[in-house]
C-alpha positions in Angstrom: 115.5 110.5 200.4 114.5 106.8 199.7 114.0 106.4 203.1 112.2 109.5 203.8 109.2 109.5 201.2 109.1 106.2 202.7 108.5 107.1 206.1 106.6 110.2 205.3 104.4 108.4 202.4 105.2 110.2 199.7 106.3 109.8 195.9 109.8 109.9 194.8 108.6 112.6 191.7 106.5 114.5 194.6 108.9 114.9 196.4 111.4 115.9 194.0 108.6 118.2 192.5 108.4 120.1 195.8 112.3 120.4 196.0 112.7 121.9 192.6 110.1 124.7 194.0 111.4 125.1 196.7 114.6 125.8 195.0 112.6 129.4 193.0 112.6 132.4 194.5 109.4 133.1 195.5 109.4 136.5 193.0 110.5 134.0 190.0 107.5 131.6 190.6 104.6 131.6 187.8 101.4 133.1 189.0 98.7 130.1 189.9 96.2 129.8 187.1 94.2 127.3 185.0 96.1 123.8 184.4 96.3 122.0 181.6 96.4 123.1 177.9 95.3 127.0 177.3 91.9 127.4 176.0 90.5 129.9 173.7 90.6 132.8 176.8 92.2 133.7 179.8 89.7 133.4 183.3 89.4 137.7 183.1 88.7 137.3 179.1 86.4 135.0 179.3 84.2 137.0 182.0 84.2 139.5 179.6 82.5 137.7 176.8 80.1 136.6 179.6 79.0 139.7 180.3 78.3 140.4 176.6 76.5 138.2 176.0 73.3 138.4 178.2 73.9 142.3 177.4 73.6 141.1 173.2 70.5 139.5 174.3 67.1 140.3 174.3 65.9 138.5 176.9 66.4 139.5 180.8 68.2 136.9 182.2 69.5 133.3 180.5 71.1 129.6 181.6 75.1 129.3 181.5 74.1 126.3 178.6 72.8 129.2 176.1 75.5 131.5 177.0 78.3 128.9 176.0 76.4 127.8 173.0 76.5 131.2 171.7 79.9 131.6 173.0 81.2 128.5 170.6 80.0 129.9 167.3 82.5 133.2 167.6 85.4 130.9 168.4 85.3 130.9 172.1 85.2 127.4 173.0 84.8 127.3 176.4 84.0 124.2 178.9 80.4 124.4 180.0 81.8 124.2 183.6 84.0 127.5 183.3 81.2 129.5 181.8 79.0 128.9 184.4 81.5 130.1 187.7 82.0 133.8 186.3 77.9 133.9 185.8 77.6 132.9 189.1 80.5 134.7 190.3 79.0 137.6 188.8 75.5 136.9 189.2 74.6 137.0 185.7 72.6 134.0 185.7 68.7 133.7 185.0 66.8 134.4 188.0 64.9 131.4 189.2 61.6 130.8 190.8 61.9 129.5 194.0 58.5 128.0 194.3 56.2 126.1 197.1 57.6 123.5 199.3 56.6 120.1 197.6 57.5 117.7 201.1 58.7 114.7 200.3 59.5 113.0 196.7 56.2 112.6 194.9 58.4 109.5 193.3 60.9 106.4 195.0 63.3 107.6 192.4 63.5 104.4 190.1 62.6 104.7 186.4 64.1 101.9 185.0 61.6 99.6 183.6 61.9 95.7 184.2 62.2 94.6 180.5 62.9 96.4 177.5 59.4 97.7 175.2 57.9 98.2 178.4 58.0 102.2 179.2 59.0 104.5 176.8 59.4 107.9 177.7 59.0 110.8 175.5 60.1 114.8 175.5 61.0 117.8 173.6 63.4 120.3 172.5 63.8 123.1 170.0 66.4 124.3 167.5 66.5 127.1 165.1 67.0 126.7 161.8 68.6 129.6 159.4 65.9 128.6 157.0 62.6 128.2 158.9 63.3 129.8 162.6 62.4 127.7 165.6 62.0 123.9 164.8 61.1 121.2 167.6 62.6 118.0 168.1 60.3 115.5 169.6 62.1 112.3 170.8 61.4 108.9 172.5 63.5 106.6 174.7 63.4 102.9 176.4 63.7 103.5 180.0 65.3 99.9 180.3 68.1 100.0 177.6 68.1 103.6 176.6 68.0 103.4 173.3 66.4 106.4 171.1 63.4 104.8 169.4 62.3 107.5 167.3 63.2 110.9 166.3 61.1 113.8 164.9 61.1 117.5 164.2 58.5 119.3 162.8 58.5 123.5 162.5 55.0 122.9 164.7 55.2 121.9 168.0 51.6 120.2 168.8 50.0 117.3 169.8 50.0 115.7 166.1 53.5 116.2 165.5 54.6 114.8 169.3 53.1 111.3 168.1 55.9 111.4 165.7 58.5 109.7 167.3 56.0 106.8 169.3 54.7 105.8 165.6 58.1 105.1 164.3 58.8 103.1 167.2 55.7 101.3 167.6 56.8 100.7 163.7 60.4 99.3 164.4 60.0 97.3 167.9 56.7 95.3 167.0 56.7 95.2 163.4 53.5 97.0 162.3 50.6 99.8 162.9 47.6 98.8 164.3 44.8 98.3 166.9 46.4 96.7 169.8 49.8 96.4 168.7 51.6 97.9 171.3 49.7 96.6 174.2 52.0 96.1 177.4 54.1 99.6 176.4 53.2 102.3 178.8 54.4 106.0 177.9 56.4 108.7 180.1 55.7 112.6 179.0 55.6 115.7 180.9 52.1 117.7 181.0 53.0 119.9 178.1 49.5 120.8 176.1 51.2 118.9 173.5 51.5 115.4 175.4 47.6 115.7 177.5 45.9 117.0 174.2 42.5 114.5 173.7 44.5 113.1 169.7 47.7 112.5 172.0 45.5 110.2 174.1 43.5 108.6 171.7 46.3 106.9 168.9 48.6 105.0 171.8 45.0 103.9 173.5 44.2 102.6 170.5 47.6 101.2 169.6 47.1 99.5 173.3 49.6 102.0 175.2 49.1 103.1 178.6 49.8 106.8 179.4 51.7 107.5 182.7 52.8 111.2 183.1 55.5 112.2 185.5 55.0 113.8 188.5 54.2 117.7 188.6 57.8 119.5 189.1 59.1 116.1 189.1 61.5 115.9 186.1 63.1 113.1 187.1 60.1 110.7 186.5 61.2 111.4 182.7 64.6 111.3 183.4 65.8 108.8 180.3 64.1 111.0 177.7 65.6 114.2 179.0 68.8 113.1 179.3 68.8 111.5 176.0 68.1 115.4 174.6 71.5 116.9 175.6 73.6 114.0 173.2 72.1 115.4 170.3 72.0 118.6 171.6 75.9 118.8 172.1 76.7 116.3 169.1 74.8 117.8 166.3 72.1 120.7 167.3 74.8 122.7 168.6 77.4 121.6 166.0 75.7 122.3 162.6 73.7 124.6 161.3 70.3 123.6 159.2 68.5 125.4 156.7 65.0 123.3 156.0 63.4 121.4 158.4 63.7 118.4 156.3 67.8 118.8 156.2 67.2 118.4 160.1 65.3 115.7 159.8 67.2 114.0 157.5 70.2 114.9 160.0 68.5 113.0 162.9 68.1 110.2 161.0 71.7 109.6 160.5 72.3 110.6 164.2 70.1 108.2 165.5 71.6 104.4 164.2 75.0 106.0 164.8 75.0 107.0 168.4 71.8 104.7 169.5 71.6 101.2 167.1 68.2 99.8 166.3 67.8 96.6 168.3 65.8 93.7 166.3 61.8 93.7 167.8 61.1 91.9 171.0 57.7 91.2 169.4 55.8 89.9 167.0 52.9 92.5 165.6 49.4 91.6 166.9 47.1 92.5 169.4 48.0 89.7 172.4 
């Protein structure tokens, strides 16, 4: 056996396993299925649950992540990949717009800054509270260290609330809040109306911050903030329920230093 394994390049355990399988008659062999521990539902049962989600939803189509999130409170905790496969196989995913040909990529694929506090990315997501309905969560992330510099929750998602995480970051990383205190810092954001309003532009400009909007239909340009949002979604927003916005804000304050500890300011306050 050792000589045969050495010639054919097989491990001894693999040869023993193959030999044991051949000793079992074909009619007595277990049917192939999911490897590893059994989940909350079989593959056939998961298809039934996945079909029920879009049928009960008021929308015409939803992505697999929303279906995965809605099954979790019902006790059906399956990996997002297992939810995506039946939705794709049974054509249950939300329709996507093909769009027009964009030609070559608009940017070179590099979004990492050369030093901390040189480029911050900001973005917004939404969640639902039991007491006040839909709530907006704004984030700001350093493109060099991937550190979360600001987290802000508000009922409204306008341009004034979008400044919340940037204000937190300026006070924490530049030691103050005044004219020119954040000179040399650039902010990256998308083309949402809350980020293109005059009020959102004037206050960062007063602080000395420059604006660098991402390219249209190129979300990779704000990849730091996009990726960070997935962490509080999976670890906080989709796991716990909150009644008022104040309760959600307190949970975000506790979440921020636990997963992304605050670094000491690298610059002193001042206009230069």
